[in-house]
C-alpha positions in Angstrom: 106.1 -75.3 -65.2 104.8 -77.2 -68.2 102.3 -80.0 -67.6 103.6 -83.5 -67.6 102.4 -85.3 -70.7 100.3 -88.2 -69.2 97.7 -90.1 -71.1 94.7 -89.7 -68.8 92.7 -92.5 -70.6 95.6 -94.9 -70.0 95.8 -93.9 -66.4 92.0 -94.3 -66.0 92.2 -97.8 -67.5 95.2 -98.8 -65.4 93.6 -97.6 -62.2 90.3 -99.3 -63.1 92.3 -102.5 -63.3 93.6 -101.8 -59.8 90.1 -101.2 -58.6 90.2 -97.3 -58.4 88.1 -94.6 -59.9 89.9 -91.7 -61.7 88.8 -88.1 -61.7 90.5 -84.7 -62.4 91.0 -82.2 -59.5 92.4 -78.7 -59.8 93.8 -76.8 -56.7 94.5 -73.1 -57.0 97.8 -71.6 -55.8 98.2 -71.8 -52.0 95.4 -74.3 -51.5 95.8 -76.3 -48.3 93.6 -79.3 -47.4 94.2 -80.0 -43.7 94.0 -83.4 -41.9 91.9 -85.3 -44.4 90.8 -88.9 -43.7 89.1 -91.3 -46.1 87.5 -94.7 -45.3 88.9 -96.1 -48.5 92.4 -96.1 -50.2 93.1 -93.0 -52.3 95.4 -92.8 -55.3 96.7 -89.5 -56.5 98.8 -88.6 -59.6 100.1 -85.1 -60.0 99.8 -83.9 -63.6 101.0 -80.4 -63.2 102.4 -78.3 -60.4 104.3 -78.9 -57.2 102.7 -80.1 -53.9 103.6 -81.3 -50.5 101.7 -84.1 -48.8 102.2 -84.7 -45.1 101.4 -88.3 -44.3 102.4 -90.6 -41.4 104.8 -88.0 -39.9 106.6 -87.5 -43.3 106.5 -84.7 -45.7 106.6 -85.7 -49.4 107.1 -83.3 -52.3 105.3 -84.3 -55.4 106.0 -82.9 -58.9 104.3 -83.7 -62.3 104.2 -87.5 -62.9 104.4 -88.5 -59.2 101.9 -91.0 -58.0 101.1 -91.8 -54.3 98.8 -94.3 -52.6 97.2 -93.0 -49.4 95.9 -95.9 -47.4 92.4 -95.8 -45.9 92.3 -94.1 -42.5 95.5 -92.3 -43.0 95.4 -88.6 -42.0 97.0 -86.4 -44.6 97.5 -82.7 -45.4 98.0 -81.5 -49.0 99.5 -78.1 -50.0 99.9 -76.6 -53.4 103.4 -75.1 -53.3 103.3 -73.8 -56.9 102.6 -70.3 -58.2 99.9 -71.8 -60.5 97.2 -74.4 -60.2 98.0 -78.0 -59.3 96.2 -80.5 -61.5 95.7 -84.0 -60.1 94.2 -87.3 -61.1 92.7 -88.8 -57.9 90.7 -91.9 -57.3 89.2 -94.0 -54.6 89.2 -97.8 -54.3 85.8 -99.0 -55.3 83.9 -100.9 -52.7 83.6 -104.0 -54.9 87.4 -103.9 -55.4 88.2 -104.1 -51.7 85.7 -107.0 -51.0 
C-alpha cells in the first residue's frame, strides 16, 4: 500500500492551532497496544498502513488519511493489521490548551 500524501508540516500547524502536539510514530506489522489510557486527549492520523482501534466498545478500521480523536480517559487498543509498518502522526492536547 502506498503512503497517503499528507503534508506533515500542515498537519503539525493545524494541530497546534487545536492545542495538540504532533509526532511521528511507526508500528511494525502485527504490533498490538492493549488497553491504553491517557490523561489527556489524543489525536491520531494514519499516514500509511491499515489499523484497527477498539474504543468505547466499537471497532474502527483506519486507513491512510484517517484521523481520530481519542478523549482523555478512554481505554483503547490499537492493532496494525497491515503486512508492513503503520506510520502515524499522533499528538496529545497540551496542558495550556485544556486550561
